[in-house]
C-alpha positions, 0 to 999 in steps of 0.5 A: 838199259835206261841211261841212268841205270849205271854210272860205274862199271860196278854193280849198282848198290842202293841204300835207304838211309831214314832218320830214326822218328820212331817209325817207318812211315809210308813215304819212307817204306816206298823209298826203300822198296824203290831201292831194294827193287832197284839192286835186286833187278841188277844183282846188286846189293841194298844197304841201310844207314840209320842217320842217327846224328840227332841223338835226342830222336835217336833211341834204340827205339825209334831205330827197332821201329824202323828195323821192324817195319822193313823186316815185316815188309820183306826189305831185306837189306845186305851186310850190318846196319851202318850207323852214321853217327858212329862214321863222324870221326871219318866225316870230319877227316874229310873236312879237313881233307877240303881244307887243306885243299881250300875247298873249305876254310875256317869261318869265325863269325859269331851267331850274331854276325852270321844272322846279320850277314844272312839278313843282308844275303836275303835282301839282296837276293844271294846265299850267305857268303862268308868274309872269311872265305877270303881271309887269312885264319891268322887274322882270327882272334885267339881261343875263338871258336870257328866253323868248317865251312865249304867254300861254294863255286863261283859257277851254276850247279847243274843236276842231271837227275834220272826223274827230273831231268836237268836241274840248274841252279845259279851260284848265288843259290847256294851259301857257304855250307857249314861242314863242321859245327864248331863243337866238331861234328859233321853236318847233314850234307857232308856226312851223307857224301862220305857215307854214300862214297864210302859204301860205294853206292851208285844210285840215290832214289829218294824224295823231291824234297832232297832235291837241294841237297842233291845239288849240294851234295853234288857239289861236295862230290865234285869238290872232292874228285869224286864220282857222283851216283846216280841221284833220282828224286822221286815227288813226294806222295799226297793225299786223295785231296792233292794235298801233302800226306798226312796221317787222315791221308794214310800217313801212317807207320808200315806197322799200322797198315800191319796192324790194319790186316794188310799183308806185307805183299799187298803193301809192297804192290800197292807202293810199287805202283804209287809213283812208279808204273809199267804200262797198265799193269797193277797187280805184281808178283815179287818176280815180276816187280823185280824184273819191270823195275826202273829209274825210267818208269818213276813218274814225275808227278806226285802219287796220290793216296789211294785206300780204296786200290790199297783195298783192291790191291791187297784183296787180290794177294790175300785171295792168293795166299797161302791157306795155311799162312792165313789161318795163322795170320788172321787168329790175332784178329779173331779177338776183337770178335765175342761169344766166339769158340776158343778152342784152338783146334776147332778153330783153325780147322774151321777156318782152313775148311772155309779159307780157299772161299773167305778168303776171295770176300775180304780185302784185309785180314780184319775182313777176313775175321769178320768173315769168319766169325760165322763159323765160330760163334758159340751156339745157341745163338739167341737171335735179336731184331733184325737177325731173328725176323726171319724166324717165325712160327712157319718158318721154324716148322720149315725148318724142323722138315729141313732138319728131317730131310738133310738129317737123312742125307748120305753124303755131305758135299756143297753140290749135292746140298745145294741141290738138296736146298732146291729140291725142298723148296719145290717141295715146299712150293715156295721160293726159295727165299722162304728156306734160304732166310731162315736157314741163314740165320739159323746157320750164321746168326746174321752174321755175313757168309757165303752161299748157303750149302758152302756155309754147311759144309764148312759147319760140317754135318754135326755143326750145321745140323745142330745149329738148325735144330737149335732154332727149331723151336720158338723158345731159341 
């Protein structure tokens, strides 16, 4: 077992603690997945905490978007969603406990004085130190507002990180952190430590943009005599060009990937491999991912977003998904297709019949809808341009002879239809293309479709023959 797997004898407890920005972006989804898998792997618990102290941004719509994204991804959490804002009283209680222990102090500096101190500290290559850390509060002017600052230790800070290894900061790099603002509200680093401690969080997996916060928070843990959780700071996701991930690289909300036709299990599998590895294995079921996931597999180098690989992985899960489920999922994507039948029963019946083949020809539900279009086009087709090119007079006459022959068939199975088409081409003494191209135009109207024998099987005898009959006349 990895040395960072557990830091106590208690069951593993992880959390995902997003700020409500309006959607669950792809980096956040990966963070949630890693924490969810770690808890599942060890029979622990995974919690969700909304860091909603910024009241201007923390709308219910923004929170709902995160919840919807996690729910769609299949990342279920234990217990109720926890609001950081609602715990402000507890955060202040701990700040005053630090005051009583001499680990924090009241700072009466005005904003202008703080800026002057900060400029001076910067010029001297050190972090801010408040003059009030060594002054008695009785010296403060009456009725002067104050902040509560953490008394930064004078010793170096060392963080043993499960991904980054041993990380050291000199004492001069950490300032006297504000714990409570002058209005009494808690700051981020205090609130996070208190919440994680009270929730019994044992492991924190998050982006390495929080690495410095990991150092600051560890100082607060130590000051309170609380055991630090295991920290694992994962490099952020980059674009394919190695630059910071942006919308053009795919830094979108989970709902955007849903709307583009990705399956939740496909996106989960892709995110799993975005910064974590288990040998050369690319494709994982949920059971395999849970059994294999560990912190040792997290990579120290940034992962790169690769939409081609996402399509490949999603295509695999699409091909192995349940046909009934895919039929229901693809229905909304059919709404973008023009001139298609609207009968729900016929639509579902044809989709279900063809799904075992069609789902192997698509990477997303959107593509699956396009691959299904030939089944649902309203006849008669009015073919133009490239689609009509194979249907010259000779081809229409050949379709007439083929129609007569197919009408006399007793069965309508894929193998017998394939053999019948082959024999017909031989009888006509032409290459198969002379038969196949006009027949495909008649059956599909130029839409993407699989092998002709499969097309006729999926359409059924009546529909297939009617489509051929429609194109036997030059008036079609």
